[in-house]
C-alpha positions in Angstrom: -168.5 100.5 -2.9 -169.3 100.3 0.9 -165.7 99.3 1.5 -164.5 102.4 -0.6 -167.0 104.6 1.4 -165.7 103.3 4.7 -162.1 103.7 3.7 -162.7 107.4 2.5 -164.5 108.1 5.8 -161.6 106.7 8.0 -159.1 108.7 5.7 -161.1 112.0 6.3 -161.2 111.2 10.1 -157.5 110.6 10.1 -157.0 113.8 8.2 -159.1 115.9 10.6 -157.3 114.3 13.6 -153.9 115.1 12.0 -155.0 118.8 11.4 -156.2 119.2 14.9 -152.9 117.8 16.2 -150.9 120.0 13.9 -152.9 123.0 15.0 -152.3 122.2 18.7 -148.6 121.9 18.2 -148.7 125.1 15.9 -150.4 126.9 18.8 -147.9 125.7 21.4 -145.0 126.6 19.2 -146.5 130.0 18.4 -147.0 131.3 21.9 -143.5 132.3 22.5 -143.0 133.6 19.1 -146.1 135.9 19.3 -145.1 137.1 22.7 -141.6 137.9 21.5 -143.2 139.8 18.5 -145.5 141.7 20.8 -142.8 142.9 23.0 -140.6 143.8 20.2 -143.3 145.7 18.6 -143.8 147.7 21.9 -140.2 148.8 21.8 -140.4 149.8 18.2 -143.5 152.0 18.7 -141.8 153.6 21.8 -138.8 154.4 19.6 -140.9 155.7 16.7 -142.9 158.0 19.0 -139.7 159.8 19.7 -138.2 159.9 16.3 -140.3 160.2 13.1 -137.4 160.1 10.8 -135.2 157.7 8.8 -134.2 155.6 11.9 -137.9 155.2 12.7 -138.7 154.0 9.2 -135.7 151.5 9.3 -137.0 150.2 12.7 -140.5 149.5 11.4 -139.3 148.2 8.1 -136.9 145.7 9.9 -139.8 144.5 12.2 -142.1 143.9 9.1 -139.3 142.0 7.3 -138.4 139.9 10.5 -142.0 138.8 11.2 -144.0 138.7 7.9 -142.6 135.4 6.9 -142.6 133.7 10.4 -143.1 130.0 10.3 -143.3 127.0 12.5 -141.9 123.6 11.1 -143.8 120.5 12.1 -142.9 117.0 10.9 -140.7 118.6 8.2 -143.5 121.0 6.9 -143.6 124.8 7.4 -146.7 126.4 8.7 -147.2 130.3 8.7 -147.7 132.2 12.0 -149.9 135.2 11.7 -148.5 138.1 13.8 -151.3 140.7 14.6 -149.1 143.6 15.0 -147.8 143.3 11.4 -151.2 145.1 10.4 -150.4 148.1 12.5 -146.7 147.9 11.4 -147.4 148.0 7.7 -149.8 150.9 8.3 -147.3 152.8 10.2 -144.6 152.1 7.6 -146.8 153.8 4.9 -147.3 156.9 7.2 -143.5 157.1 7.8 -142.6 156.5 4.3 -144.2 159.7 2.9 -142.6 161.7 0.2 -139.9 164.5 1.1 -139.5 166.7 -2.0 -137.2 169.7 -2.0 -137.0 169.6 1.8 -140.9 169.6 2.0 -142.3 166.7 4.1 -145.7 165.2 3.6 -148.2 163.4 6.0 -150.2 160.4 5.0 -154.1 160.8 5.4 -156.1 157.7 5.5 -159.5 157.6 3.7 -162.5 158.0 5.8 -165.8 159.9 6.6 -166.2 163.2 8.5 -168.7 165.9 9.0 -167.9 168.9 6.9 -169.0 172.4 7.7 -169.7 173.7 11.3 -172.2 172.9 14.1 -174.9 175.5 14.2 -173.7 176.6 17.8 -170.2 177.2 16.8 -169.3 180.8 17.6 -168.5 183.2 14.6 -170.1 180.6 12.2 -171.3 181.5 8.8 -174.7 180.2 7.6 -173.2 178.6 4.5 -171.1 176.2 6.6 -173.8 173.7 6.4 -172.9 170.5 8.1 -173.0 167.4 5.8 -171.5 163.9 5.8 -168.5 163.6 3.3 -166.7 160.3 2.5 -163.3 160.3 1.0 -162.8 156.9 -0.7 -159.1 157.4 -1.2 -156.0 158.0 0.9 -153.6 160.7 0.1 -150.4 162.6 1.1 -150.5 166.2 2.2 -147.6 168.6 2.7 -146.9 169.2 6.5 -146.4 172.9 5.7 -147.4 175.5 3.1 -145.2 175.4 0.0 -142.0 177.3 0.9 -140.3 179.8 -1.1 -137.3 177.6 -1.3 -139.4 174.8 -2.8 -141.2 177.0 -5.3 -138.0 178.6 -6.6 -136.3 175.2 -6.9 -139.2 174.2 -9.3 -140.1 177.4 -11.0 -136.8 179.4 -11.0 -138.5 182.6 -9.7 -140.0 183.9 -6.4 -143.2 186.0 -6.7 -143.4 186.7 -3.0 -143.5 190.1 -1.3 -141.6 189.1 1.8 -138.6 187.0 0.9 -137.1 184.1 2.7 -136.4 180.4 2.1 -138.6 179.1 5.0 -141.4 181.6 4.4 -144.5 180.4 2.6 -144.5 181.3 -1.2 -147.3 184.2 -1.9 -148.6 186.2 -4.7 -149.5 182.9 -6.4 -152.7 182.8 -8.3 -155.0 179.7 -8.6 -153.5 179.1 -12.1 -150.0 179.6 -11.0 -150.5 176.9 -8.3 -151.6 174.4 -11.0 -148.8 175.2 -13.2 -146.3 174.8 -10.3 -148.0 171.4 -9.3 -147.7 170.1 -12.9 -144.0 171.1 -13.1 -143.2 169.6 -9.7 -144.8 166.3 -10.9 -142.9 166.2 -14.1 -139.5 166.9 -12.3 -140.3 163.9 -9.9 -141.3 161.7 -12.9 -145.0 161.6 -11.8 -147.9 162.3 -14.2 -149.1 165.9 -14.3 -152.7 166.1 -13.0 -153.9 169.2 -14.9 -154.6 169.9 -18.6 -154.3 173.7 -18.9 -153.3 176.5 -21.2 -150.4 178.3 -19.5 -151.1 181.5 -21.5 -154.9 181.5 -20.7 -155.6 185.1 -19.4 -158.6 183.9 -17.4 -156.9 181.4 -15.2 -159.5 178.8 -15.6 -160.8 178.4 -19.2 -160.5 174.8 -20.3 -158.7 173.6 -17.2 -159.1 169.9 -16.6 -158.2 167.6 -13.5 -158.2 164.8 -16.1 -158.0 161.8 -14.0 -159.5 163.2 -10.8 -158.4 161.4 -7.7 -156.8 158.6 -9.7 -153.9 161.0 -10.8 -150.8 160.2 -8.8 -149.0 163.5 -9.5 -148.9 166.5 -7.1 -152.0 168.7 -7.0 -154.1 171.1 -5.0 -156.3 169.4 -2.3 -160.0 169.4 -2.9 -161.9 171.5 -0.4 -163.1 168.4 1.4 -159.5 166.9 1.5 -158.2 170.3 3.0 -161.0 170.4 5.7 -160.6 166.7 6.5 -156.8 167.0 7.0 -157.4 170.2 9.0 -159.9 168.8 11.4 -157.8 165.6 11.9 -160.7 163.7 13.5 -161.2 166.3 16.2 -163.8 168.9 17.0 -161.5 172.0 17.6 -162.6 175.3 16.1 -159.1 175.9 14.7 -156.7 173.3 13.3 -155.4 171.4 16.3 -156.7 173.6 19.1 -159.5 175.9 20.4 -156.8 178.3 21.3 -155.9 180.4 18.4 -152.4 181.5 19.7 -151.2 177.8 19.9 -151.6 177.0 16.3 -152.0 180.0 14.1 -150.4 183.3 13.0 -153.4 185.8 12.8 -154.0 189.6 13.0 -153.9 189.7 16.8 -150.4 187.9 17.2 -148.5 188.3 14.0 -147.8 192.0 13.8 -149.2 191.6 10.2 -146.0 189.8 9.2 -145.9 186.4 7.5 -143.9 183.9 9.5 -141.6 181.0 8.7 -143.5 177.7 8.4 -143.9 175.2 11.3 -143.4 177.7 14.2 -146.8 177.0 15.9 -148.0 173.6 17.1 -149.1 171.0 14.4 -152.5 169.3 14.4 -152.9 165.7 15.1 -152.1 164.9 11.4 -148.7 166.6 11.9 -149.9 169.6 9.7 -148.6 173.2 10.4 -150.3 176.4 9.7 -153.6 174.9 8.5 -155.0 177.9 10.4 -153.5 181.2 9.9 -150.2 182.6 8.3 -151.3 182.6 4.7 -154.5 181.6 2.9 -154.2 178.5 0.8 -155.8 177.7 -2.5 -157.9 174.5 -3.0 -159.2 173.1 -6.3 -162.9 173.6 -6.0 -165.0 176.2 -7.7 -167.5 178.1 -5.4 -170.8 176.6 -4.6 -173.2 176.0 -1.8 -172.9 173.0 0.4 -175.3 170.0 -0.1 -177.4 168.7 2.9 -177.2 165.0 1.8 -174.1 162.8 2.2 -171.6 162.9 -0.6 -168.7 160.9 -1.8 -165.4 162.4 -3.0 -166.7 165.9 -3.7 -164.6 168.2 -6.0 -166.7 171.2 -6.1 -169.7 172.2 -8.5 -167.7 171.6 -11.6 -166.0 168.4 -10.5 -163.0 167.6 -12.4 -163.9 169.4 -15.5 -163.8 173.0 -16.9 -164.2 175.7 -14.3 -166.6 177.9 -16.0 -169.5 178.1 -18.4 -169.6 181.6 -19.5 -166.8 183.5 -18.0 -166.8 187.3 -17.8 -163.3 187.8 -19.0 -163.3 191.5 -18.4 -164.3 191.2 -15.0 -161.7 188.5 -14.3 -158.9 190.5 -15.8 -159.7 193.4 -13.5 -159.9 191.3 -10.4 -156.6 192.0 -8.6 -158.0 193.5 -5.4 -161.7 192.9 -4.8 -161.3 189.2 -3.9 -163.6 188.7 -0.7 -167.1 188.9 -2.2 -170.5 188.2 -0.7 -172.3 185.1 -1.8 -174.9 187.1 -3.7 -172.6 189.4 -5.4 -171.9 187.4 -8.8 -172.2 184.1 -10.4 -170.7 181.5 -8.3 -168.9 179.7 -11.2 -166.4 182.4 -11.5 -164.6 181.7 -8.3 -162.3 179.3 -6.6 -162.0 178.7 -2.9 -159.2 179.6 -0.5 -158.9 178.3 3.1 -157.2 178.8 6.5 -157.0 182.6 7.1 -153.9 184.6 7.4 -151.9 187.1 9.3 -154.0 190.0 8.1 -157.4 188.6 9.3 -159.1 188.0 12.5 -159.3 184.4 14.2 -162.7 183.6 12.8 -161.3 183.3 9.3 -158.8 180.8 10.6 -161.5 178.3 11.7 -161.5 174.9 10.2 -164.8 175.4 8.4 -164.4 179.0 7.2 -164.4 179.3 3.3 -164.0 182.4 1.2 -163.9 182.7 -2.6 -161.5 184.5 -4.9 -161.1 185.0 -8.6 -158.7 182.4 -10.0 -156.4 185.3 -11.3 -156.3 186.9 -7.8 -152.9 187.2 -6.1 -151.9 188.6 -2.5 -149.1 188.9 -0.3 -150.9 186.6 2.2 -152.1 183.8 -0.3 -150.2 180.7 -0.9 -150.7 177.0 -1.3 -150.3 173.5 0.0 -149.9 170.4 -2.1 -151.4 166.8 -2.0 -150.8 163.6 -3.9 -153.2 160.6 -4.1 -151.6 157.2 -2.9 -151.5 154.4 -5.3 -154.4 151.8 -4.8 -152.2 149.2 -2.9 -151.3 152.0 -0.3 -154.9 153.1 0.4 -155.0 151.4 3.8 -153.5 148.8 6.0 -156.2 146.2 5.0 
């Protein structure tokens, strides 16, 4: 028995010695490979910084393919070499490989935490913009611009807009219209539709379900939290991408009251245009006061379910003009949120945190939408 123990100990010692020697050789052999990978990645990122298009995607994809199976052979056995830059490369590849649908590009927004609402000292702030911590546990794609008329017509076959032009945002779209459009786009792209709804429902909200919530991988409206998270883009600007309204937004003071083609102002850090100004944008949420405690993946007071309890049908059917209501004017469960301001309104409405409610049947020449899509579980982050 003692001999067996002694032999086992010697074997383990030899094994450890061999492993140390292999690791030493591996480290020596890897130095040049890793230095080359680092230098190569530097050139790729410089190229991508100038060209966020197909050539950029190809360059990053080629880098991943070249280095993800990197090995060093020692005594006839292969040992993997971990390239640190691959983590960043895979993450960048996901950002670049976002959907392009009917000419509409999307940005990839990684999950994270942010402060929703506005600081008490922010100028032109509303009291209801209570700051509270929000965690979004899912990553998602969001369209870089408001849905254009060209895209809407391609899917729906008609154009409800007052001012017509392919590159202009589609307008005169109710909240219900927006859900129908998102569902039809999903089906046309062979994705699951996110909403259950009766297209003939006169109220616009009765029986509506966002059945799978954030797990649905089809196109949909952003939640209010997703919208604000994307608009702020990790920065503290009052407007989306700047504190200077003229840099990023078409509003009453600089638009001559006319809706403009998308993407004519500067984008925010997420590459999104016109989050502030041009036309209002529908979001999913029904109206409700903000909480004060931290929340995870909020979707409004009614969550993913039916929008109303006891809906005043007559009031809704008559709601084609009086859309901007004071918080105390009616039961909050009758309204949906719109964000971003428009060419008809002063800059305070274009702030990141500003929110206003509207009847779900409401339509206006300065009201449109922007789409999002949840990413599959394996694309949630680079980890």
